[in-house]
PDBQT receptor file of N, H, CA, C and O in Angstrom, charges set to zero:
ATOM      1  N   MET A   1    -136.227 111.389-145.440  1.00  0.00    +0.000 N 
ATOM      2  CA  MET A   1    -135.990 110.878-146.783  1.00  0.00    +0.000 C 
ATOM      3  C   MET A   1    -137.297 110.755-147.568  1.00  0.00    +0.000 C 
ATOM      4  O   MET A   1    -137.346 111.020-148.769  1.00  0.00    +0.000 OA
ATOM      5  N   HIS A   2    -138.353 110.346-146.860  1.00  0.00    +0.000 N 
ATOM      6  H   HIS A   2    -138.313 110.130-145.884  1.00  0.00    +0.000 HD
ATOM      7  CA  HIS A   2    -139.646 110.197-147.533  1.00  0.00    +0.000 C 
ATOM      8  C   HIS A   2    -140.152 111.538-148.055  1.00  0.00    +0.000 C 
ATOM      9  O   HIS A   2    -140.677 111.627-149.165  1.00  0.00    +0.000 OA
ATOM     10  N   ILE A   3    -139.989 112.568-147.248  1.00  0.00    +0.000 N 
ATOM     11  H   ILE A   3    -139.563 112.496-146.346  1.00  0.00    +0.000 HD
ATOM     12  CA  ILE A   3    -140.480 113.895-147.647  1.00  0.00    +0.000 C 
ATOM     13  C   ILE A   3    -139.725 114.388-148.885  1.00  0.00    +0.000 C 
ATOM     14  O   ILE A   3    -140.326 114.940-149.806  1.00  0.00    +0.000 OA
ATOM     15  N   ILE A   4    -138.409 114.185-148.899  1.00  0.00    +0.000 N 
ATOM     16  H   ILE A   4    -137.921 113.737-148.151  1.00  0.00    +0.000 HD
ATOM     17  CA  ILE A   4    -137.607 114.632-150.040  1.00  0.00    +0.000 C 
ATOM     18  C   ILE A   4    -138.055 113.917-151.314  1.00  0.00    +0.000 C 
ATOM     19  O   ILE A   4    -138.198 114.542-152.364  1.00  0.00    +0.000 OA
ATOM     20  N   LEU A   5    -138.275 112.602-151.215  1.00  0.00    +0.000 N 
ATOM     21  H   LEU A   5    -138.158 112.094-150.361  1.00  0.00    +0.000 HD
ATOM     22  CA  LEU A   5    -138.721 111.850-152.396  1.00  0.00    +0.000 C 
ATOM     23  C   LEU A   5    -140.092 112.307-152.865  1.00  0.00    +0.000 C 
ATOM     24  O   LEU A   5    -140.339 112.419-154.066  1.00  0.00    +0.000 OA
ATOM     25  N   ILE A   6    -140.972 112.566-151.929  1.00  0.00    +0.000 N 
ATOM     26  H   ILE A   6    -140.771 112.474-150.953  1.00  0.00    +0.000 HD
ATOM     27  CA  ILE A   6    -142.321 113.012-152.302  1.00  0.00    +0.000 C 
ATOM     28  C   ILE A   6    -142.251 114.367-153.016  1.00  0.00    +0.000 C 
ATOM     29  O   ILE A   6    -142.951 114.586-154.005  1.00  0.00    +0.000 OA
ATOM     30  N   VAL A   7    -141.413 115.267-152.516  1.00  0.00    +0.000 N 
ATOM     31  H   VAL A   7    -140.845 115.089-151.713  1.00  0.00    +0.000 HD
ATOM     32  CA  VAL A   7    -141.256 116.580-153.161  1.00  0.00    +0.000 C 
ATOM     33  C   VAL A   7    -140.658 116.410-154.555  1.00  0.00    +0.000 C 
ATOM     34  O   VAL A   7    -141.114 117.046-155.505  1.00  0.00    +0.000 OA
ATOM     35  N   LEU A   8    -139.637 115.551-154.685  1.00  0.00    +0.000 N 
ATOM     36  H   LEU A   8    -139.268 115.034-153.912  1.00  0.00    +0.000 HD
ATOM     37  CA  LEU A   8    -139.028 115.324-155.999  1.00  0.00    +0.000 C 
ATOM     38  C   LEU A   8    -140.015 114.695-156.980  1.00  0.00    +0.000 C 
ATOM     39  O   LEU A   8    -140.020 115.032-158.164  1.00  0.00    +0.000 OA
ATOM     40  N   ILE A   9    -140.843 113.789-156.487  1.00  0.00    +0.000 N 
ATOM     41  H   ILE A   9    -140.839 113.516-155.525  1.00  0.00    +0.000 HD
ATOM     42  CA  ILE A   9    -141.877 113.187-157.343  1.00  0.00    +0.000 C 
ATOM     43  C   ILE A   9    -142.848 114.261-157.819  1.00  0.00    +0.000 C 
ATOM     44  O   ILE A   9    -143.207 114.304-158.996  1.00  0.00    +0.000 OA
ATOM     45  N   GLY A  10    -143.270 115.122-156.905  1.00  0.00    +0.000 N 
ATOM     46  H   GLY A  10    -142.979 115.087-155.949  1.00  0.00    +0.000 HD
ATOM     47  CA  GLY A  10    -144.177 116.211-157.280  1.00  0.00    +0.000 C 
ATOM     48  C   GLY A  10    -143.565 117.131-158.319  1.00  0.00    +0.000 C 
ATOM     49  O   GLY A  10    -144.234 117.535-159.270  1.00  0.00    +0.000 OA
ATOM     50  N   LEU A  11    -142.282 117.465-158.136  1.00  0.00    +0.000 N 
ATOM     51  H   LEU A  11    -141.738 117.137-157.364  1.00  0.00    +0.000 HD
ATOM     52  CA  LEU A  11    -141.606 118.318-159.116  1.00  0.00    +0.000 C 
ATOM     53  C   LEU A  11    -141.506 117.644-160.479  1.00  0.00    +0.000 C 
ATOM     54  O   LEU A  11    -141.704 118.285-161.511  1.00  0.00    +0.000 OA
ATOM     55  N   ALA A  12    -141.198 116.353-160.482  1.00  0.00    +0.000 N 
ATOM     56  H   ALA A  12    -141.037 115.832-159.644  1.00  0.00    +0.000 HD
ATOM     57  CA  ALA A  12    -141.103 115.624-161.751  1.00  0.00    +0.000 C 
ATOM     58  C   ALA A  12    -142.462 115.560-162.447  1.00  0.00    +0.000 C 
ATOM     59  O   ALA A  12    -142.553 115.701-163.666  1.00  0.00    +0.000 OA
ATOM     60  N   LEU A  13    -143.515 115.346-161.657  1.00  0.00    +0.000 N 
ATOM     61  H   LEU A  13    -143.441 115.232-160.667  1.00  0.00    +0.000 HD
ATOM     62  CA  LEU A  13    -144.852 115.275-162.253  1.00  0.00    +0.000 C 
ATOM     63  C   LEU A  13    -145.306 116.629-162.797  1.00  0.00    +0.000 C 
ATOM     64  O   LEU A  13    -145.869 116.700-163.889  1.00  0.00    +0.000 OA
ATOM     65  N   PHE A  14    -145.064 117.700-162.043  1.00  0.00    +0.000 N 
ATOM     66  H   PHE A  14    -144.606 117.643-161.156  1.00  0.00    +0.000 HD
ATOM     67  CA  PHE A  14    -145.437 119.024-162.537  1.00  0.00    +0.000 C 
ATOM     68  C   PHE A  14    -144.581 119.434-163.729  1.00  0.00    +0.000 C 
ATOM     69  O   PHE A  14    -145.061 120.105-164.642  1.00  0.00    +0.000 OA
ATOM     70  N   GLY A  15    -143.311 119.029-163.721  1.00  0.00    +0.000 N 
ATOM     71  H   GLY A  15    -142.920 118.484-162.979  1.00  0.00    +0.000 HD
ATOM     72  CA  GLY A  15    -142.457 119.288-164.875  1.00  0.00    +0.000 C 
ATOM     73  C   GLY A  15    -142.969 118.578-166.109  1.00  0.00    +0.000 C 
ATOM     74  O   GLY A  15    -142.980 119.146-167.201  1.00  0.00    +0.000 OA
ATOM     75  N   THR A  16    -143.396 117.324-165.937  1.00  0.00    +0.000 N 
ATOM     76  H   THR A  16    -143.387 116.863-165.050  1.00  0.00    +0.000 HD
ATOM     77  CA  THR A  16    -143.970 116.561-167.045  1.00  0.00    +0.000 C 
ATOM     78  C   THR A  16    -145.212 117.255-167.584  1.00  0.00    +0.000 C 
ATOM     79  O   THR A  16    -145.393 117.377-168.796  1.00  0.00    +0.000 OA
ATOM     80  N   LEU A  17    -146.057 117.704-166.679  1.00  0.00    +0.000 N 
ATOM     81  H   LEU A  17    -145.910 117.605-165.695  1.00  0.00    +0.000 HD
ATOM     82  CA  LEU A  17    -147.279 118.391-167.090  1.00  0.00    +0.000 C 
ATOM     83  C   LEU A  17    -146.965 119.688-167.832  1.00  0.00    +0.000 C 
ATOM     84  O   LEU A  17    -147.608 120.007-168.832  1.00  0.00    +0.000 OA
ATOM     85  N   GLY A  18    -145.976 120.432-167.342  1.00  0.00    +0.000 N 
ATOM     86  H   GLY A  18    -145.453 120.172-166.530  1.00  0.00    +0.000 HD
ATOM     87  CA  GLY A  18    -145.587 121.679-168.003  1.00  0.00    +0.000 C 
ATOM     88  C   GLY A  18    -145.052 121.449-169.402  1.00  0.00    +0.000 C 
ATOM     89  O   GLY A  18    -145.391 122.179-170.333  1.00  0.00    +0.000 OA
ATOM     90  N   VAL A  19    -144.205 120.423-169.549  1.00  0.00    +0.000 N 
ATOM     91  H   VAL A  19    -143.929 119.829-168.793  1.00  0.00    +0.000 HD
ATOM     92  CA  VAL A  19    -143.644 120.119-170.871  1.00  0.00    +0.000 C 
ATOM     93  C   VAL A  19    -144.744 119.619-171.801  1.00  0.00    +0.000 C 
ATOM     94  O   VAL A  19    -144.740 119.928-172.993  1.00  0.00    +0.000 OA
ATOM     95  N   LEU A  20    -145.682 118.851-171.261  1.00  0.00    +0.000 N 
ATOM     96  H   LEU A  20    -145.685 118.600-170.293  1.00  0.00    +0.000 HD
ATOM     97  CA  LEU A  20    -146.801 118.374-172.070  1.00  0.00    +0.000 C 
ATOM     98  C   LEU A  20    -147.623 119.551-172.600  1.00  0.00    +0.000 C 
ATOM     99  O   LEU A  20    -147.966 119.588-173.782  1.00  0.00    +0.000 OA
ATOM    100  N   PHE A  21    -147.937 120.508-171.728  1.00  0.00    +0.000 N 
ATOM    101  H   PHE A  21    -147.658 120.477-170.768  1.00  0.00    +0.000 HD
ATOM    102  CA  PHE A  21    -148.691 121.682-172.168  1.00  0.00    +0.000 C 
ATOM    103  C   PHE A  21    -147.898 122.508-173.180  1.00  0.00    +0.000 C 
ATOM    104  O   PHE A  21    -148.469 123.032-174.136  1.00  0.00    +0.000 OA
ATOM    105  N   ALA A  22    -146.585 122.626-172.974  1.00  0.00    +0.000 N 
ATOM    106  H   ALA A  22    -146.121 122.200-172.198  1.00  0.00    +0.000 HD
ATOM    107  CA  ALA A  22    -145.754 123.363-173.927  1.00  0.00    +0.000 C 
ATOM    108  C   ALA A  22    -145.788 122.682-175.296  1.00  0.00    +0.000 C 
ATOM    109  O   ALA A  22    -145.821 123.356-176.326  1.00  0.00    +0.000 OA
ATOM    110  N   GLY A  23    -145.782 121.346-175.305  1.00  0.00    +0.000 N 
ATOM    111  H   GLY A  23    -145.755 120.799-174.469  1.00  0.00    +0.000 HD
ATOM    112  CA  GLY A  23    -145.854 120.617-176.573  1.00  0.00    +0.000 C 
ATOM    113  C   GLY A  23    -147.192 120.809-177.267  1.00  0.00    +0.000 C 
ATOM    114  O   GLY A  23    -147.246 120.969-178.487  1.00  0.00    +0.000 OA
ATOM    115  N   VAL A  24    -148.269 120.795-176.498  1.00  0.00    +0.000 N 
ATOM    116  H   VAL A  24    -148.226 120.665-175.507  1.00  0.00    +0.000 HD
ATOM    117  CA  VAL A  24    -149.599 120.994-177.081  1.00  0.00    +0.000 C 
ATOM    118  C   VAL A  24    -149.714 122.408-177.645  1.00  0.00    +0.000 C 
ATOM    119  O   VAL A  24    -150.254 122.605-178.733  1.00  0.00    +0.000 OA
ATOM    120  N   ILE A  25    -149.211 123.381-176.909  1.00  0.00    +0.000 N 
ATOM    121  H   ILE A  25    -148.772 123.221-176.025  1.00  0.00    +0.000 HD
ATOM    122  CA  ILE A  25    -149.252 124.764-177.383  1.00  0.00    +0.000 C 
ATOM    123  C   ILE A  25    -148.402 124.913-178.650  1.00  0.00    +0.000 C 
ATOM    124  O   ILE A  25    -148.783 125.614-179.588  1.00  0.00    +0.000 OA
ATOM    125  N   ASN A  26    -147.243 124.240-178.659  1.00  0.00    +0.000 N 
ATOM    126  H   ASN A  26    -146.934 123.671-177.897  1.00  0.00    +0.000 HD
ATOM    127  CA  ASN A  26    -146.387 124.291-179.844  1.00  0.00    +0.000 C 
ATOM    128  C   ASN A  26    -147.088 123.693-181.057  1.00  0.00    +0.000 C 
ATOM    129  O   ASN A  26    -146.989 124.235-182.158  1.00  0.00    +0.000 OA
ATOM    130  N   LEU A  27    -147.791 122.586-180.868  1.00  0.00    +0.000 N 
ATOM    131  H   LEU A  27    -147.871 122.146-179.974  1.00  0.00    +0.000 HD
ATOM    132  CA  LEU A  27    -148.494 121.956-181.986  1.00  0.00    +0.000 C 
ATOM    133  C   LEU A  27    -149.695 122.773-182.458  1.00  0.00    +0.000 C 
ATOM    134  O   LEU A  27    -150.089 122.685-183.621  1.00  0.00    +0.000 OA
ATOM    135  N   ALA A  28    -150.274 123.562-181.563  1.00  0.00    +0.000 N 
ATOM    136  H   ALA A  28    -149.954 123.634-180.619  1.00  0.00    +0.000 HD
ATOM    137  CA  ALA A  28    -151.451 124.355-181.927  1.00  0.00    +0.000 C 
ATOM    138  C   ALA A  28    -151.087 125.572-182.774  1.00  0.00    +0.000 C 
ATOM    139  O   ALA A  28    -151.951 126.156-183.427  1.00  0.00    +0.000 OA
ATOM    140  N   GLN A  29    -149.832 125.948-182.765  1.00  0.00    +0.000 N 
ATOM    141  H   GLN A  29    -149.129 125.474-182.234  1.00  0.00    +0.000 HD
ATOM    142  CA  GLN A  29    -149.423 127.099-183.553  1.00  0.00    +0.000 C 
ATOM    143  C   GLN A  29    -149.404 126.720-185.033  1.00  0.00    +0.000 C 
ATOM    144  O   GLN A  29    -149.032 125.600-185.383  1.00  0.00    +0.000 OA
ATOM    145  N   PRO A  30    -149.798 127.638-185.891  1.00  0.00    +0.000 N 
ATOM    146  CA  PRO A  30    -149.871 127.317-187.324  1.00  0.00    +0.000 C 
ATOM    147  C   PRO A  30    -148.511 126.982-187.945  1.00  0.00    +0.000 C 
ATOM    148  O   PRO A  30    -148.446 126.183-188.879  1.00  0.00    +0.000 OA
ATOM    149  N   ASN A  31    -147.451 127.565-187.454  1.00  0.00    +0.000 N 
ATOM    150  H   ASN A  31    -147.504 128.214-186.695  1.00  0.00    +0.000 HD
ATOM    151  CA  ASN A  31    -146.126 127.302-188.034  1.00  0.00    +0.000 C 
ATOM    152  C   ASN A  31    -145.211 126.678-186.972  1.00  0.00    +0.000 C 
ATOM    153  O   ASN A  31    -144.128 127.194-186.697  1.00  0.00    +0.000 OA
ATOM    154  N   HIS A  32    -145.659 125.566-186.383  1.00  0.00    +0.000 N 
ATOM    155  H   HIS A  32    -146.539 125.148-186.607  1.00  0.00    +0.000 HD
ATOM    156  CA  HIS A  32    -144.885 124.952-185.304  1.00  0.00    +0.000 C 
ATOM    157  C   HIS A  32    -143.606 124.308-185.830  1.00  0.00    +0.000 C 
ATOM    158  O   HIS A  32    -143.523 123.886-186.983  1.00  0.00    +0.000 OA
ATOM    159  N   ASP A  33    -142.625 124.248-184.954  1.00  0.00    +0.000 N 
ATOM    160  H   ASP A  33    -142.692 124.591-184.017  1.00  0.00    +0.000 HD
ATOM    161  CA  ASP A  33    -141.302 123.718-185.300  1.00  0.00    +0.000 C 
ATOM    162  C   ASP A  33    -141.240 122.241-184.920  1.00  0.00    +0.000 C 
ATOM    163  O   ASP A  33    -141.353 121.915-183.739  1.00  0.00    +0.000 OA
ATOM    164  N   PRO A  34    -141.064 121.343-185.879  1.00  0.00    +0.000 N 
ATOM    165  CA  PRO A  34    -141.003 119.907-185.578  1.00  0.00    +0.000 C 
ATOM    166  C   PRO A  34    -139.815 119.534-184.684  1.00  0.00    +0.000 C 
ATOM    167  O   PRO A  34    -139.911 118.600-183.888  1.00  0.00    +0.000 OA
ATOM    168  N   LYS A  35    -138.708 120.252-184.810  1.00  0.00    +0.000 N 
ATOM    169  H   LYS A  35    -138.630 121.011-185.456  1.00  0.00    +0.000 HD
ATOM    170  CA  LYS A  35    -137.553 119.968-183.954  1.00  0.00    +0.000 C 
ATOM    171  C   LYS A  35    -137.869 120.299-182.503  1.00  0.00    +0.000 C 
ATOM    172  O   LYS A  35    -137.460 119.580-181.591  1.00  0.00    +0.000 OA
ATOM    173  N   ARG A  36    -138.589 121.377-182.298  1.00  0.00    +0.000 N 
ATOM    174  H   ARG A  36    -138.921 121.961-183.040  1.00  0.00    +0.000 HD
ATOM    175  CA  ARG A  36    -138.986 121.742-180.931  1.00  0.00    +0.000 C 
ATOM    176  C   ARG A  36    -139.961 120.707-180.378  1.00  0.00    +0.000 C 
ATOM    177  O   ARG A  36    -139.889 120.360-179.200  1.00  0.00    +0.000 OA
ATOM    178  N   SER A  37    -140.861 120.217-181.205  1.00  0.00    +0.000 N 
ATOM    179  H   SER A  37    -140.919 120.499-182.162  1.00  0.00    +0.000 HD
ATOM    180  CA  SER A  37    -141.804 119.177-180.772  1.00  0.00    +0.000 C 
ATOM    181  C   SER A  37    -141.062 117.917-180.335  1.00  0.00    +0.000 C 
ATOM    182  O   SER A  37    -141.398 117.314-179.316  1.00  0.00    +0.000 OA
ATOM    183  N   ASN A  38    -140.045 117.519-181.114  1.00  0.00    +0.000 N 
ATOM    184  H   ASN A  38    -139.772 118.009-181.942  1.00  0.00    +0.000 HD
ATOM    185  CA  ASN A  38    -139.260 116.344-180.750  1.00  0.00    +0.000 C 
ATOM    186  C   ASN A  38    -138.504 116.555-179.453  1.00  0.00    +0.000 C 
ATOM    187  O   ASN A  38    -138.436 115.651-178.620  1.00  0.00    +0.000 OA
ATOM    188  N   ALA A  39    -137.937 117.732-179.274  1.00  0.00    +0.000 N 
ATOM    189  H   ALA A  39    -137.992 118.466-179.951  1.00  0.00    +0.000 HD
ATOM    190  CA  ALA A  39    -137.199 118.028-178.048  1.00  0.00    +0.000 C 
ATOM    191  C   ALA A  39    -138.137 117.993-176.835  1.00  0.00    +0.000 C 
ATOM    192  O   ALA A  39    -137.788 117.453-175.785  1.00  0.00    +0.000 OA
ATOM    193  N   LEU A  40    -139.314 118.569-176.993  1.00  0.00    +0.000 N 
ATOM    194  H   LEU A  40    -139.597 119.007-177.846  1.00  0.00    +0.000 HD
ATOM    195  CA  LEU A  40    -140.283 118.542-175.890  1.00  0.00    +0.000 C 
ATOM    196  C   LEU A  40    -140.744 117.116-175.591  1.00  0.00    +0.000 C 
ATOM    197  O   LEU A  40    -140.949 116.766-174.429  1.00  0.00    +0.000 OA
ATOM    198  N   MET A  41    -140.907 116.301-176.615  1.00  0.00    +0.000 N 
ATOM    199  H   MET A  41    -140.741 116.585-177.559  1.00  0.00    +0.000 HD
ATOM    200  CA  MET A  41    -141.298 114.908-176.407  1.00  0.00    +0.000 C 
ATOM    201  C   MET A  41    -140.212 114.164-175.633  1.00  0.00    +0.000 C 
ATOM    202  O   MET A  41    -140.512 113.382-174.731  1.00  0.00    +0.000 OA
ATOM    203  N   ARG A  42    -138.953 114.409-175.988  1.00  0.00    +0.000 N 
ATOM    204  H   ARG A  42    -138.709 115.044-176.721  1.00  0.00    +0.000 HD
ATOM    205  CA  ARG A  42    -137.854 113.750-175.276  1.00  0.00    +0.000 C 
ATOM    206  C   ARG A  42    -137.821 114.176-173.815  1.00  0.00    +0.000 C 
ATOM    207  O   ARG A  42    -137.640 113.336-172.933  1.00  0.00    +0.000 OA
ATOM    208  N   TRP A  43    -137.992 115.459-173.548  1.00  0.00    +0.000 N 
ATOM    209  H   TRP A  43    -138.139 116.141-174.264  1.00  0.00    +0.000 HD
ATOM    210  CA  TRP A  43    -138.005 115.935-172.173  1.00  0.00    +0.000 C 
ATOM    211  C   TRP A  43    -139.168 115.332-171.387  1.00  0.00    +0.000 C 
ATOM    212  O   TRP A  43    -139.022 114.994-170.213  1.00  0.00    +0.000 OA
ATOM    213  N   ARG A  44    -140.316 115.200-172.039  1.00  0.00    +0.000 N 
ATOM    214  H   ARG A  44    -140.434 115.474-172.993  1.00  0.00    +0.000 HD
ATOM    215  CA  ARG A  44    -141.471 114.611-171.356  1.00  0.00    +0.000 C 
ATOM    216  C   ARG A  44    -141.179 113.169-170.956  1.00  0.00    +0.000 C 
ATOM    217  O   ARG A  44    -141.505 112.746-169.847  1.00  0.00    +0.000 OA
ATOM    218  N   ILE A  45    -140.563 112.420-171.866  1.00  0.00    +0.000 N 
ATOM    219  H   ILE A  45    -140.299 112.764-172.767  1.00  0.00    +0.000 HD
ATOM    220  CA  ILE A  45    -140.242 111.027-171.580  1.00  0.00    +0.000 C 
ATOM    221  C   ILE A  45    -139.227 110.930-170.443  1.00  0.00    +0.000 C 
ATOM    222  O   ILE A  45    -139.359 110.081-169.562  1.00  0.00    +0.000 OA
ATOM    223  N   VAL A  46    -138.227 111.789-170.461  1.00  0.00    +0.000 N 
ATOM    224  H   VAL A  46    -138.120 112.479-171.177  1.00  0.00    +0.000 HD
ATOM    225  CA  VAL A  46    -137.214 111.780-169.390  1.00  0.00    +0.000 C 
ATOM    226  C   VAL A  46    -137.862 112.098-168.045  1.00  0.00    +0.000 C 
ATOM    227  O   VAL A  46    -137.580 111.434-167.048  1.00  0.00    +0.000 OA
ATOM    228  N   LEU A  47    -138.721 113.102-168.013  1.00  0.00    +0.000 N 
ATOM    229  H   LEU A  47    -138.950 113.641-168.824  1.00  0.00    +0.000 HD
ATOM    230  CA  LEU A  47    -139.371 113.481-166.756  1.00  0.00    +0.000 C 
ATOM    231  C   LEU A  47    -140.326 112.401-166.273  1.00  0.00    +0.000 C 
ATOM    232  O   LEU A  47    -140.411 112.156-165.070  1.00  0.00    +0.000 OA
ATOM    233  N   GLN A  48    -141.039 111.754-167.172  1.00  0.00    +0.000 N 
ATOM    234  H   GLN A  48    -140.970 111.953-168.150  1.00  0.00    +0.000 HD
ATOM    235  CA  GLN A  48    -141.919 110.658-166.774  1.00  0.00    +0.000 C 
ATOM    236  C   GLN A  48    -141.118 109.492-166.212  1.00  0.00    +0.000 C 
ATOM    237  O   GLN A  48    -141.496 108.912-165.194  1.00  0.00    +0.000 OA
ATOM    238  N   GLY A  49    -140.017 109.146-166.867  1.00  0.00    +0.000 N 
ATOM    239  H   GLY A  49    -139.710 109.618-167.694  1.00  0.00    +0.000 HD
ATOM    240  CA  GLY A  49    -139.173 108.069-166.377  1.00  0.00    +0.000 C 
ATOM    241  C   GLY A  49    -138.596 108.385-165.011  1.00  0.00    +0.000 C 
ATOM    242  O   GLY A  49    -138.525 107.517-164.141  1.00  0.00    +0.000 OA
ATOM    243  N   THR A  50    -138.182 109.637-164.825  1.00  0.00    +0.000 N 
ATOM    244  H   THR A  50    -138.240 110.342-165.532  1.00  0.00    +0.000 HD
ATOM    245  CA  THR A  50    -137.662 110.063-163.528  1.00  0.00    +0.000 C 
ATOM    246  C   THR A  50    -138.722 109.931-162.448  1.00  0.00    +0.000 C 
ATOM    247  O   THR A  50    -138.441 109.449-161.351  1.00  0.00    +0.000 OA
ATOM    248  N   ALA A  51    -139.935 110.357-162.755  1.00  0.00    +0.000 N 
ATOM    249  H   ALA A  51    -140.163 110.748-163.646  1.00  0.00    +0.000 HD
ATOM    250  CA  ALA A  51    -141.024 110.245-161.781  1.00  0.00    +0.000 C 
ATOM    251  C   ALA A  51    -141.289 108.789-161.437  1.00  0.00    +0.000 C 
ATOM    252  O   ALA A  51    -141.483 108.460-160.267  1.00  0.00    +0.000 OA
ATOM    253  N   LEU A  52    -141.299 107.911-162.433  1.00  0.00    +0.000 N 
ATOM    254  H   LEU A  52    -141.142 108.179-163.383  1.00  0.00    +0.000 HD
ATOM    255  CA  LEU A  52    -141.538 106.492-162.165  1.00  0.00    +0.000 C 
ATOM    256  C   LEU A  52    -140.423 105.881-161.317  1.00  0.00    +0.000 C 
ATOM    257  O   LEU A  52    -140.692 105.095-160.408  1.00  0.00    +0.000 OA
ATOM    258  N   LEU A  53    -139.182 106.237-161.610  1.00  0.00    +0.000 N 
ATOM    259  H   LEU A  53    -138.963 106.875-162.348  1.00  0.00    +0.000 HD
ATOM    260  CA  LEU A  53    -138.070 105.724-160.814  1.00  0.00    +0.000 C 
ATOM    261  C   LEU A  53    -138.140 106.217-159.371  1.00  0.00    +0.000 C 
ATOM    262  O   LEU A  53    -137.866 105.460-158.439  1.00  0.00    +0.000 OA
ATOM    263  N   LEU A  54    -138.500 107.466-159.190  1.00  0.00    +0.000 N 
ATOM    264  H   LEU A  54    -138.723 108.081-159.946  1.00  0.00    +0.000 HD
ATOM    265  CA  LEU A  54    -138.630 108.000-157.837  1.00  0.00    +0.000 C 
ATOM    266  C   LEU A  54    -139.772 107.331-157.073  1.00  0.00    +0.000 C 
ATOM    267  O   LEU A  54    -139.653 107.069-155.877  1.00  0.00    +0.000 OA
ATOM    268  N   ILE A  55    -140.866 107.060-157.760  1.00  0.00    +0.000 N 
ATOM    269  H   ILE A  55    -140.963 107.273-158.732  1.00  0.00    +0.000 HD
ATOM    270  CA  ILE A  55    -141.985 106.363-157.122  1.00  0.00    +0.000 C 
ATOM    271  C   ILE A  55    -141.569 104.952-156.725  1.00  0.00    +0.000 C 
ATOM    272  O   ILE A  55    -141.897 104.488-155.633  1.00  0.00    +0.000 OA
ATOM    273  N   ALA A  56    -140.841 104.268-157.617  1.00  0.00    +0.000 N 
ATOM    274  H   ALA A  56    -140.574 104.645-158.504  1.00  0.00    +0.000 HD
ATOM    275  CA  ALA A  56    -140.366 102.919-157.296  1.00  0.00    +0.000 C 
ATOM    276  C   ALA A  56    -139.403 102.946-156.112  1.00  0.00    +0.000 C 
ATOM    277  O   ALA A  56    -139.444 102.060-155.258  1.00  0.00    +0.000 OA
ATOM    278  N   LEU A  57    -138.534 103.961-156.056  1.00  0.00    +0.000 N 
ATOM    279  H   LEU A  57    -138.501 104.680-156.749  1.00  0.00    +0.000 HD
ATOM    280  CA  LEU A  57    -137.608 104.093-154.940  1.00  0.00    +0.000 C 
ATOM    281  C   LEU A  57    -138.358 104.363-153.645  1.00  0.00    +0.000 C 
ATOM    282  O   LEU A  57    -138.023 103.790-152.609  1.00  0.00    +0.000 OA
ATOM    283  N   LEU A  58    -139.353 105.214-153.685  1.00  0.00    +0.000 N 
ATOM    284  H   LEU A  58    -139.626 105.680-154.527  1.00  0.00    +0.000 HD
ATOM    285  CA  LEU A  58    -140.154 105.500-152.502  1.00  0.00    +0.000 C 
ATOM    286  C   LEU A  58    -140.867 104.252-152.003  1.00  0.00    +0.000 C 
ATOM    287  O   LEU A  58    -140.911 103.997-150.800  1.00  0.00    +0.000 OA
ATOM    288  N   LEU A  59    -141.420 103.480-152.919  1.00  0.00    +0.000 N 
ATOM    289  H   LEU A  59    -141.384 103.687-153.897  1.00  0.00    +0.000 HD
ATOM    290  CA  LEU A  59    -142.101 102.234-152.521  1.00  0.00    +0.000 C 
ATOM    291  C   LEU A  59    -141.118 101.225-151.942  1.00  0.00    +0.000 C 
ATOM    292  O   LEU A  59    -141.449 100.524-150.987  1.00  0.00    +0.000 OA
ATOM    293  N   ALA A  60    -139.912 101.140-152.505  1.00  0.00    +0.000 N 
ATOM    294  H   ALA A  60    -139.643 101.710-153.281  1.00  0.00    +0.000 HD
ATOM    295  CA  ALA A  60    -138.906 100.210-151.989  1.00  0.00    +0.000 C 
ATOM    296  C   ALA A  60    -138.469 100.614-150.583  1.00  0.00    +0.000 C 
ATOM    297  O   ALA A  60    -138.288  99.758-149.717  1.00  0.00    +0.000 OA
ATOM    298  N   ILE A  61    -138.300 101.901-150.360  1.00  0.00    +0.000 N 
ATOM    299  H   ILE A  61    -138.447 102.596-151.064  1.00  0.00    +0.000 HD
ATOM    300  CA  ILE A  61    -137.900 102.380-149.037  1.00  0.00    +0.000 C 
ATOM    301  C   ILE A  61    -139.026 102.159-148.033  1.00  0.00    +0.000 C 
ATOM    302  O   ILE A  61    -138.772 101.789-146.887  1.00  0.00    +0.000 OA
ATOM    303  N   ALA A  62    -140.264 102.382-148.453  1.00  0.00    +0.000 N 
ATOM    304  H   ALA A  62    -140.471 102.682-149.384  1.00  0.00    +0.000 HD
ATOM    305  CA  ALA A  62    -141.412 102.219-147.548  1.00  0.00    +0.000 C 
ATOM    306  C   ALA A  62    -141.598 100.750-147.144  1.00  0.00    +0.000 C 
ATOM    307  O   ALA A  62    -142.064 100.470-146.039  1.00  0.00    +0.000 OA
ATOM    308  N   ARG A  63    -141.244  99.825-148.018  1.00  0.00    +0.000 N 
ATOM    309  H   ARG A  63    -140.866 100.053-148.915  1.00  0.00    +0.000 HD
ATOM    310  CA  ARG A  63    -141.378  98.389-147.701  1.00  0.00    +0.000 C 
ATOM    311  C   ARG A  63    -140.349  97.947-146.657  1.00  0.00    +0.000 C 
ATOM    312  O   ARG A  63    -140.664  97.180-145.748  1.00  0.00    +0.000 OA
ATOM    313  N   GLY A  64    -139.131  98.435-146.800  1.00  0.00    +0.000 N 
ATOM    314  H   GLY A  64    -138.875  99.058-147.539  1.00  0.00    +0.000 HD
ATOM    315  CA  GLY A  64    -138.054  97.927-145.955  1.00  0.00    +0.000 C 
ATOM    316  C   GLY A  64    -137.623  98.890-144.977  1.00  0.00    +0.000 C 
ATOM    317  O   GLY A  64    -136.720  98.608-144.189  1.00  0.00    +0.000 OA
TER     318      GLY A  64
């Protein structure tokens, strides 16, 4: 169970990083789409929250 959580945490963190880079690249374009920026921001927040929840779950399992 620990290994699965660690892998899921890694995937969530790399997903967050990928969406963050996609947002930065989108903003760097001269004619960037604000709707796309908002969508990427929402995905980043969801992925960050998922990573935090998985970390909290891993810590709870490790304690007990």
